[in-house]
N, C-alpha and C positions, 0 to 999 in steps of 0.2 A: 791341256794344262789347266789346273784349277786356279781361279782368279778371285781374290777377295776384293769385292767392290765397295767395302765399307771403309777403305783407306785410300788416300790419294785424291787428286783434284777431280771432282765429280764430272765436269764437262769433258775433260780429257779421257777419263775412263769410259764414259758413254760413247764418245766418238770412236775411240779405239775398238770398243766392243762392237760398234755398229758397222765398221768397215767389212769385217768378214761376213757379217749378216747380209750386208748389201750385195756383196759379190755372190754369196750363197743364194740369195733371193733371185738374183738375175739368172743364175744357172738353173734355179728351180723353174723359172719361166721358160727355160729351154725345153723342158718337157712339153710345154704347151706350144711354144713357137715351132718346135720340130714338127708338131702336127700340122701347123699352118703351112710351113714351107714345103714339107714333104708331101702331105696330102693335097694341099692346094695346087702345087706345081706339077705333081705327077698324076694325080687322079682327077683334078678339075674342081670348079666352083661347087658343083653339086655335092661332091664328096666332102669338101670343106664345110659346106652347110650342114651336112649330116653330123659332123663332129661338133660344130658350133651350136646346133639346135639342142643338144643334150649336155653341153659343157656346163651350163649353170646347175643342172641337176647333180652332176658329178661334184662340182664345187660346193654345192649345198652339203653333200655327204662328207666331203673332205673338211669343210668348215666346222662341222659338228665334231668330227674326230679331233681336229687340230685344237679346237677350243677346249675340249675335254683334257687332252694331254697337256696343253699349256697351263690349264687350271691346276692340274695335279702338280706340275713342276713349280708353281708358285709356292706351295707348301714345302717342297724340297728346298727351294731357295731360301725360304724363311728359316727353316731348320739349320741350313748351312750358315746363314748370317748370325744365328744365335749360337753357333759352335756346338750344335747338338749332332754329333756323328751318328749315334744310334738312331736318332730321329730321321736323318737323311736316308739311312739304309732301309728303315722301316717304310719310309715314304715311297721309296723306289719299289719295294715289294707290293705295297697296296696299289700303287699306280699301275704296275704291270698287270696284276690280276684283274683289276677293274677294266683296264683298257682292252685286254684280250676278250673278256666275257662280253663286253658291250659291242665290240667290233664284230665278233662272230654272229651275235644275234642280229645286229644291224645289217650285216651283209646278206644273211639269209632272208630277212624281211624285205630288203630292197629288191633282191632277185625275184621274189614272188610277185611283187606289185609293180614291176618295172613297165610292163606293156600298158596297163591302164594309166600309169603316170605319163607315159609318152603321148597317149591319146588326149589326156587332159591338157598337155602342153601344146596341142595343135601342131605337132610335128607333121609336115607334109608327107603324103603317101610315097612320093617318088624318092624320098630319102629315109623313110621310116626303117627299113631293114638294116641299113648300115648303121644308123643311129642306135638302134636297139642292140646290135651285136657289140658296138663300141662301148656303150655304157655298161652292158652286162658283164663284159670281161673286166672292166675297171672295178666294178663293184665286188666281183668275186675275188679280186686281188687286193681288197682293202686292208687285209691283215698286214701286208708288207708295208703299205703306206703308214699305217697306224704305229707299227713298231718303230719305224724310222723316226716319225714325229715324236714319239715318246722318248726315245734315247737321245735325240737331238735336243729336246726340251730340257731333259735332265742335265745334259752336258752344259747347256747355256745357263741353267740355274746355278751351276757350280762355277760360273764365270768363264767357261770355255766356249767361245763362239767360232773359233778357227777350225777345230776338228770336223764339225758337221759340214763346214764349207768344203774341205778337201774331199770328203766322201761324196758330196753333192756334185762336185765338178766331175769326178770319175763316173758317177752314175748317169750324169747328163750326157757325157760323151758316149757312154754305152747305149743310152736310149736312142740317140741319133743313129748310131751304127746299126742297132737292131731294127729300127724303123725302116731304114733304107734296105736292109737285108730282107725283111719280111714282105715289104711292099714291092720292091723292084725285082728281087730274085725269086722269092717264094710266091709272089702274086697273091698275097692274102688280102689286099685291099685295105679298107678302113679298119677292120678288126686287127690287122697286123700292127697298126700303130698302137692300139690299146695293149696288145700283148707286150710290145716293146716297153711301154710305160711300166707295166706291172713287174716285168723281169728286172728292169733297171732299178726299181725301188727295192726289190728283194735283195739285189746286190749291195745296195747301200746299208741295208739292215745287217748283213753279214759283216761288212767292214766295221760298222759301229760296234758290234758285239765283240769282235776280235780286239779292237782298240781299247775298249773299256776293260776287258779282261787283262790286258797287258799294262795299261798306263794309269788306271784309276783304282788304286787299292781301297779307297773309301767306298767303292761300289762293288767290291768283291763279296758277293752275298754268300752266306753259308746256309746249311739246312735249317739252322736255328732261326735264321731271319724269316724263313717261310712258314714257321710253325706258329699257330695261333693257340696259345694255352688257355685252358679253362679259367685259371685264376686271373688271367689278364683280359678276360672277355669284354668286360665293361670298357676298359681302356682302349682295346682294339676297335670296338664298335665306335667309340667316340672319334678315334683317329680316322677311321673310314668315313665317318660322317663329315669330318673336317675337310677331307679331300672332295667329297661329293658336294659340299656346300660351296666350294669354289669351282670345281670342275663342271658340275652340272649346269649352273647358271651360265658359265662361259660357253659350254656346248650349245645351250639354247640360244645364247646371244649370237654366236657365230652362225647357227642354223637360221635364225631370223634374218640375218644379213643375206644368207644364201637364198632364202625364200623370196626376198625382195628381188634379187637378181633373176630368180627363176620366173617370177611373175612378169617381169619386164621381157624376158626371153620368150615367154608364152605369147605375149602381145606381139613381139617382134616377128615371131614365126608366122603370123597371119599375113605378113607383107611379102612373102616369097623368098626364094633362094638368094637373090642378090643382096637384099637387106640383111638377111641372116648372116651371110658371109661377111658383109661389111661391118656389121655390129660385132661379130666374132673377132675379126682382125683388129678393129679399133680398140676393143676391150683388152685384148692380149697386149697390144702395144702400150696402152695406158697402164697396164699392170707393171710394165717395166719402168715407166715414167714415175710411178708412185713408189717404187721399191725403196728409194732413200727414206721416204716418210715412214714406210712400214718398218724398216730396219731400225730407225730411231725409236719407234714405238716398242719393239721387242727388247731393245737395249734398255730402255727406261723401265720396262717390266722387271727385268733381271736386277737392275740397279736398285729399284725401289723395294723389291722383295727382300734382298739381302739387308739393306739399310733399315727397312721397317722391322725386320726380325731382330736387328741389333739396336732398335729404338733410336736411330739417328734421324729424327724427323727433319732437322735443319738441313741435312744433306739431301733428303728427299725433295724438299721445296726448291733448293738451289738447283739441283739437277734437272727438275722438270721445267723450271723457268728458262734456264739457259738453253735447254734442248728445244724448247718452243720457239725461241728466237732463231736458232739455226734452221729449224724446220720451216719456218716462215720464209727465210731466204731461199732455201732449196725449192720450195713449192713454186716460187716465182720463176726461178731458173728453168725448172722442168716444164712449167706451163708455156714458157717462150719456145722451148725446144719443140714441144708437141704442136704448137700453133703453126709454126713456120716450116717444120720438117716432118711432121707426122704423116702427111700424105705420101711423101717420098719413101718413108720407112714402110708403110703399108704396101706400096707398090713393089718394094724389094721382096716382100714376103709372098705376095700372091701373084706377082707379075704385073708389069707396067701397062700391059695391053688391056687389063680389066678396068677400064676408065670409069664405068658406072659404079662399080663396087668401091673404087678408091674415092670417088666423089662423095658417096654416102658416108664413108668412114671419116673423111676429112671434115664433113659437116658436124659429125658428132664431136670430134676432138676440138673443133673451133668453139663449140659451146661449153663443153665440160671443163676445159682448162681455166676458164675464168674463176672457177670455184675451188681450185686445188688448195688454197689456203685453209678453207674449212675442213677439207678432207685430211690435211696434214695434222690439224689440231685434234681431230678425232682420234688418231693413232696415239698421240702423246697422252691426252687425258684418260682415254680408255685404258691404256696399259698401266698408267700410274695407279689408277683406282684398283685394277686387278692385282697389281703388285702389292698393294696394301691389304689384299683380301677383301675388297669391297666390290663384289661382282654385280650387285643388284642395280646400281646406277647405270653401268654399261648395258645391262640387260634392258633397263627401262628405255634408254636412248635407242637401243636397237629395235625395240618394239615400235617406238615412235617413228624411227627411220623407215621401218617396214610399212607402216600404215601410210605415211606420206608418200613413199616411193610407189607403192601399189596404186593408190588413188590417182597420183599424178600421171603414172604410166597409162592407166586405162582411160582416164578422163581426157588427158591431153592428146592421146593417140586418136581419139574420136574427133577432136577438134582440129588437130594439125597433122594428121597422118603420122608417119614414123618420126617426124621431127619432134613431136610431142614427147616421145619416149626419151629423147636426148636430154630433156630438162628434168626428168624424174629423179635421177641420181643427185644432181647438184642441189635441188630443193631439199632432198632428204639429208644431204651432208650438212647444210646450214642448220637444220633442226637438231640433228644429233650433236653437233659440235657445241651448240649453246647449252644443251642439257648436261653434257659431260663437263664443260667448264664450270658451270654452277655447282654441280655435284662434287667436283674435285676440291674447289676452294672451300665449300661448306665442311667437307670431311677434314681437310687440313686444319681448319680453325677449331673444330671440335676436338681433334687430337691434341692440339697445342693447349687449349683451355683445360683439357683433362690433365695434362702433364703439370701445368701450373698449379692446379688444385691439389695434386698429390704431393707437392713440395711442402 
C-alpha cells in the first residue's frame, strides 16, 4: 500500500514504517543464519569456515548492488513526494535498465576473477574448494538478488514497507527448506546452501512482480514508458545522470564498507578455522542485534526523501532528531543483550560443545557492544543525507571508515593477534559517525539559510 510520509506525526510514521523493515531485516538474516545452523551443525566447523571465509566478499558485492538500487529509489521517492507520477514511472524504468545492465556485467566480471580474489584473501587450502563453489554460485545468481532489492526499494520509496516483509518471510522459509533438502537429502554439501539462497531470492522476485502488477497502478509501465525519444534525448540523459549521481556514490559507499569487512576477514583468515568460524558466527549474530538501527536508517531515508521532495525541511529535521533519540535507547538495549546472552546465542547456532569457537565469538561481542551507539548514529545520519540526495558526505565517511578499519585491523592484529581485529570496527564507527553528524548539520543549515534567502 502506498503511504504518503509528508503528512502526519513524523516519529510515529517513521516507527510504523520501521517495524516491517525490522522484521524483514531479521528474516533477511535468516538467509545467513540458515547457513550457520545447517552448515555448522550438519557439515561441521570446517564447512562453516568455508562459508564464513568468503561471506565478506559476497557481502561486498551485495552491498554495491544494494547501494545502487537504494540510491535509484531515492529519486523515485523524491518524485513521489513532489506528486510527479510521470517522474515516478520514468524513474522506475531508468532504475531497472541501469540495475540489470550493471548486475550482468558485475556478475560476469566477478565470476572471472573469483579464484585470484580468494587467494588474495588468504583462504586456507583445506576449505578453498567449498568456499569457491559457494561464492561462485551466489555471484552467478546476483540478478535475482538485485531485482528483489530494486523492487523492494521502489515499494519502500512509495511508503510501503510491509509488502517486501511478507515476501521476505516466505522466501526465508523456502531458503531453509531448500538448504535442508539440498544438504541432507541431495548431499550437495556447502554448494547446496548457495543454491538454496539463489532460488529463494528468485522466488521473492516473482512474488514482488506479481504484487506490483496487481496492486500498484502507479507502477504499471506501458511501452511508451520504455521509449527514449530523440526529441527528449537531453532530458532523458539528465534524468539518467540524476540517478547515477545518487546511485553510483551510494554503490561505491556500500562497496567501501564491504571492502573494509573484506580486509578484516582476510586478516582473520590467517588465524585458522576456529577463529574464522567464531568471527563468522559473531558477525551474523551482531547483524541481528543491529537490525533495529538499520531499520530506523532505511525508514529515515524514505521519510527524508519524500519530505525533501515536498520541501518540508522542518519535518526532516524533527524526524531525524527524534529517531536519533530512539536509536540511542535501542543501541543500549541491544548492547546489553549481546554482552550477556551473545555467547549462548552463538552456542545455539553452532553447537554448545564447540567451546573454543564460542569463547572467541564472545570476546568479540564483549568488545564491539560498547560502541553500538556510534554505529546507530551512522545509520541515521547517513540515510538522512542520502534521502536529501547528498551522497558525497556518506561516501567520504565510508572512505575514512575503510582507511581506519583497514589500518587498525592489520596493525592491531600484529600487536594483539586476533583480538586486535575486534577493535578495528568500533574505531571506524566512531570516525564515520562524527563525519556524518557534522555533514548532516552543515547541510541542514545551508538548506534553511537558502530558504530564508529566497523569501
